[in-house]
N, C-alpha and C positions, 0 to 999 in steps of 0.2 A: 438598967434591968431589960432585958428583950421582952418585947410584947409577945404573947402567943399568936402564932400563924393561924389567921381565919382562912384565908384563901378566897375571901371574897372582894378581890382586887381585879383590875383591869388586867395587870400583867398576869395574875393567877389563872386567868381564862387561857392564855397561851400555854401556861406551864402545865396545866392538866391534860391539855391537847396533846402536848409533846410527850408526856409519859404515856398517854394512851396509844397514839399512832406516831411514834418517833421517826418512821422511815416514810411516811406519806408526805407527799409535797405539799407545801402550805401556801407558797408564794410562788408565782411566774411574773417575772420583770423584764421585759426586753430579752437579753441573752442569758439571763441569770435565774436560779430557781433554789429555793430554799426548803429543805424538809422541816418538819415541825421540830425536830431536835436541833437542827442547825439554826432556826430562826430563833428559838429559844436561848440558844447559847448567845447568839449575836447579841439579842436583847441584854443579855447578864453582862457581857463584856461591854456594851455602849454606856450601860448605867455606871460601871466603874469608870469609864473614861470622863462621863459628865462630872461625877463626884470628884475624881482626880483632878478636874479643871477649877477647883474651889468652890463648887456649887453646894449648897447645903439643903437638905429636906425642907420642904415649903416655899424655896426660891422658884420664882416663875421663870420660864424658858420659852421664849418665842420660837414658833417655827415658820420660817417664810420660804417655802420651797414648792416645787412642783410635784405632781404625783411621782412616787419612787418607791422601791422597798427601802431605801435609807429614810425616808418619810415615816413610813410605819415604824421602823425599828426605833427611831428617836422617840416616837410617841411612847411606845412601850417601855423604853429605857427611863424615860422620865417617870412612868407609873411605878417601874419597880424601885427607882432610887428615891420615891418619896417627893419627887419634884413636881411642881405645878406647869403643865403644858399649854401653851397659848398658841393655837393654830391662827395664822394669819392670812388672810386672802393675798394670794400671790400678785393679784392684779392691783393692789393698793399702792398709792404713791404719795409723796408730799404729805400734806398735813393729815389725811386719813391714815396714812400709814403711822406716822409719827405719834398720832393720838392713842392707837392701840398699845404701840410699844410701850408709851410713857405711862398710860393710863394704867396698865397691867403691872408696872414696876419690874418689867423684865431684866433680870440681872445679865441674860445672855441671850443673843438670837442666833438660832441655828438657820443658816440661809444657804440657797444654793448660790453658786458663784456669779452667775447672770443677774442675780437679785441683789446681792450684797450691797452694791453702789447706792441704791435707792434709799437704804436706811438712813436715819437721821444721823448726824454727827454725833459723836460721844457715846454712841450705843456698841457694846462689846460683841462682836459676832465670831462665829465659827463656822467652818463650811459643813455643809450636810454631806455633800458627795462632790465628784469630779475635781478633787484637788488632793495634793500630797498628804495633807493634814486633816482631811475630811474625817467625820465620824466614821465611815466606812472603812478609810484606810488606816485607822488607829485601832481598829477592833483585833486583828491577829496579835498583837503585842499586849494586849490587856488582859488582866485576869477576870474570870467570872465574879459578878458581884454576889457576895455571901452575907451581905449585912442585913438587918432586921426589916420584915416585911413591912410596908405601910398598912394603916389601919383601914378599915371600911370607910370609917367616917373622914378621912382625910380627904383635902381637895387633890384631885387630879387633873382637872382641866378648867380653864377660863374659856367657855364658849360665847363668844362675842355675837350679840344679835345682828340679824342683817340691817338694821338702821333705816327701814323703809320710811318711818315716820319721824325719828329723832336720831341722836348720837348712839352709836352702839353702846350696848351695856354688857359687861362680862358676866354670864351666868356661871356661878360657882358650882362645879359639879363634883360629886365626891365619888370614890370608887364605888361605894353602895349604890348610889343613883344609877350608875351606867350599866353596872353588873345586873341590875334589876331590869333596866331597859333591854338589855341584850336578851334576857328571858323572855320578856315580852314580845320582842321582834322575832325570835325563833319560833314561838308558839303561833303567833299571828299570820306570820308569813310563809309558814311550811318550809322552813330552811333545813337542809338535810346535808349529811356529808357526802352523798352522791351528787348533788347539784354541780353544774360547772359555772360559777358566776363570773361576769367580767365586770370589774370596778373601773370605771372610765370617769366618773364625775370628780371633782377635786376632794382630796382626801382632808383638807384643813375644813371642809363643809361636814356638820355633823350628821347629815343623812348617810352620806357614802360611808363614812367612817363608822358611826355607830349603829345604825339600821342595818348595815349589809356586812362590812369587811370583819368587824370584831365579832358578831355573832356568828358569821361563817367560819372564823377561826375557832369559835367555841364550839361548833358541831364537827370540826376536823375536815371541811372541804378543802379542794384546792382552788386557789383564788388568783386570777389572772389581773394584774394591775396594769392599767393603761394610760398613757400619758394625758390623753383626753378624748372626749366622745366622737371620735372621727367616724363619719357614717359610713365610708367605704370600708374602713377596718373593721367596725361592728359587723356589718353585713357578711364581709368575708369569713369572719370568725364563726358566725351563726351558721353559715352554709357548710362551712368545713367540720362541723359538730364538735367545735371547741368550747363553745359558749351555749348554755341553754337557759341561762337567768340572767336577766338584765334589768337594772333600775336606770330610770332617766326622768328628769323633770318634763313637763309639757313642751317645753321649748325644744327639746331634743327629739321626743316623739313627732311633734308636728314637723320638724324637719324631716325626719326618715319618712313619714308618711307623704311628704310632699316631693320626694325624689322621683323623678322620672322612670327609675328602674325599680321602684318599691314593689310594683305589681308582678314584676317579673322574677324577683329573687326567691330562691328556694329557703324560707324561714320555717319550715316545719320543724326544725330540729330546736327551736326556741320554745319552752314550756311554760316559763314563768315571766311574766312582764309587770314591774312594778313602776308605779308613777306617783309623783309627789313633789313636795316642796314649794308648789304654788298649785292655783286650781286648774284642772285639766277642762278645757271647753267639752261641753257634752257633744256637740257635733263631731269634734275632732275623735273622740273616744268611740262614737259610733261608727266612723269611717275605720279606725282600726280594728274594731271587732268582727267588722264584716268582712275585712280583708283577711284576718288571722281568725276564724271561728273557733279553732282548738285551741288557741293560747289563752292561759289563765291570766286575766289581768287583776292586779291587787292596788288599791287606792291607799297610799300610806299618808297621813295626816298628823301633823304636830306641830312643835316649835323648840327652838333650842333649849329653852328653860326646862323642857321635860324629856330632854335627852336624845332624840327629839320625837320619838314615836308616841302618839297619844290614841288615835284610832286607826282601823282598817278595814275596808270594804274588801271582802274575799271574792274569788271569782264567782262562785256560785250565789252571791248575793247581789250582783249588779242588776239582774233583772227587774225593772221596775224602780230602780234606784240609782239610775245612772249619775245623779248628781250628788250623791251621799259620799261621805267621807267614812261611812261605816260606824262600828261599834267600838267602845272601848277596849284597849288590849289588856293582857292579865293583869298588870300592876297599876292600872289607872282608874280612878273614880272620876266621873263628870257631871256637872248640872249645868242647867241653862237658868240664867237669873236676871232679874231686872237691876236697875241702876242702885236698889238698896241691899241686893244681895239675896233678894226673896226668890223662890222658884217660880217661874212661870208655867203656865199649862203646855203640855204637849202641844206641838203645832204652832206655838208663840214665839216669836225672834226674840232672843236675849243674848247676854254674853256667856261664853261658854267658860266654866271655872273648873280648875282641877285639883284634885288630892291625890298624892302619889308618893311612893318611895323613890321614884324616878326624878322627882322635882329637885332643881337647883336649891341651893341653902341661900340664894339671894343674889344681888347684883355686886360685884367687886367694888369696895369703896364707894357706894352709891346708897347710903341708908333711906335717903327720902323716897328714891325709886323703888327700893325694896319694900318699904312700908306700904306704898301706893299699889304695888302688885298683889302683895301677900295680905289678905284681910279676912279676918274669922276663920282662920285656917284653910283657906282656899286661896289658889292662884288665878289671878284675873287675866284672862288670855288675851282680851283685846280683840276677839273673833265674835261676830254676831252669828248665832247659829240657831236652828231649829231642831228639837228633838221629837221623834215621833213614838207612838205608844210601844213599838218593839225595840226600842232602845238605840235607834239609828239615828245618827246626826248629820245634819246639811249644814254646810257653811254658807252663810248668806253674802257675808262682806265682812271686810275689817271694820270694826266700829267707827274709825275715824275715816273710812272711805264711803260711808252710806251717804247719798246725796239728799239734799233738802230742797226740793223743788216746789215752790208755790206753797211750802208748808207740808207737802207729803214726803214721806221718805221712801227713796228708791235705791235698791240694791243694785249695785254696778254689775254684778256678776250675772243677773237676769239678761241685762241689756246685752252684755258681752256675747252670751250664748246665742241670742237671737242673731246678732251679726256673723258670728262664726259659721253660722248655716249658709251663709251667701258665698258662692263659689270664689268670688273675687277678693274676699277677705282672708289675708294670711294670718294677720294677727290683730287683735283689738284690745284697747284698754279703753275703759269708760269712767269719767271723772266728772265733778262737779265745780264749774267755774263761776264767780261771782256775775250776779246779773240783777240789774236794778228791778225788773220785773219779777223774775223768779225766785230770788234769793241766791239760788244756784241753777244754772242751766245745764242740763245732762248733756255732755260732750263726749264724742267718741274720737278717739285717736287710733287711726287705722293705718296698718301696713298692708297696701294692696298687692295682689298678684295677677292683676288683670285690669283692663280698662273699666272704671266705674267711677260715677260722680257722687257728690255728697247729696244731691236731690235724690239719685237712685237709692242710696243706702238708708237715708231717712225714712223714704217712702217704703222700703223693704220692712224696716223696722216697725213701722206704724201697722204693717199687716199682721205682724206677729205679737206685739204689746199694746197694752192701752197707751193712748196718745201721750199721756203725762210721763211714760217712761220711755217713750222714743226719744233719741236724741235731738236736740235742737241745733245742734252742729256737728260737723264731722271735720276733722283735721287730718290730712295724709302726711305720713312721715315715713323716712326711709328703715328707720328701726326704732324699739321701743328701749328706753332705758331699763337696764336690769341690774340687780345686785348678783352676787357670786352664785346663789342659789337658784337663778333665773327668775325670782319674783321682779315683777314690773315695779318701777319705782314711781309710783303714782305722786308721791309728794312732789318729785323733780318736774313731771309733767304739769302739775297745777301751778309751780312757781314759774316754769318756763312759758306757759300758755295764759296764765292768769294776769300777767303784768301787761 
């Protein structure tokens, strides 16, 4: 018996746009363009190719590729065919790569040819693109898929967490959860069909795919997919009036703002600037807003388990709240609680917890971790936050990154913001390292862009902070370790410097 078609599915988002605006260009990638009708047809044919390869609904399909139109088509084809898409960081190799492929139980991995050799032995692979038997090459000979629609409650993707504190966990996302998240993103981020967005961050990452690309397909915009966030390319596109909407993590905005030509380029055509995936240093944001006063900045905050958008700080909300991540989006409810799950008063730090139809169903094949994260009907985020009387949240730190120095808790973000105000600090990460006297010594790990000494930075921080919060030590490095989303791997820094 065929189930009734609800349409509340990830691929249904594209199908509706294709019926509404079939001739409008949906995707531009390199020298290829796809109208909405063409993209929807390609997705249906790709779904037939995947099922014709012996896959069955519910099977996990890994995706190990660079940004491309083929990557997007493969994801939507998995959604239409009832398969579970497993995006894999294209930078992973060795044990890290093998862990996700095997832990997810992926029956097949779609891989770009230049990456396929990295996959562990015994894994069944098929080419995403750039091969005679690739997914794109097989589309013309395939019939469009005409089978039953997946159900809204079916799994559509395993979103592996970034693993900044432990092994990655596969957040089980349903069609219903992601469609709710798309609606939240459209409403909170003012996405419209007339926008000209560029998508330059990796599509395997939930922020670029689920906060921007899929919601923009839902509203019928023309989407420019880029291989990578290349500064020259992005600025050229903005100056040529081809891009007026851009999402980037703080690392990319910091790099753009630090370019020698940043103050000379005509960026007046950029209307919407979105930042997120990690904390934006307030001094950097202030410099960007001063340089581009007419540009609307949006702070997007969340995590993989919630699709990933949970809160947004809109352009007209930044004044007086530069360090805030905003208020909850349409389908998210949030509280700030203590260790026992009781609400704490506004202005008091606590863990932010969520309840939402956007939430994952738990972690793939990890019942203990699922039980620990979901308690009393709420998801424990692991983020330490403060809520004010107007409903705005400010992230203080990750719960595991708070520093206990001399019995006093110090939030690393406050120390980092103080250091970022120094002209010679390009990047900074503050961690606690074991110390006989202090329990943990506040330690700053700094990437410098000029001549500066440890003594100078410690003295500078003490001018801006209480003495117990100022770094006891500064370590200079060439670069900070990061995961795919740009988050600094403080766990790695603690392991490296604490030995």
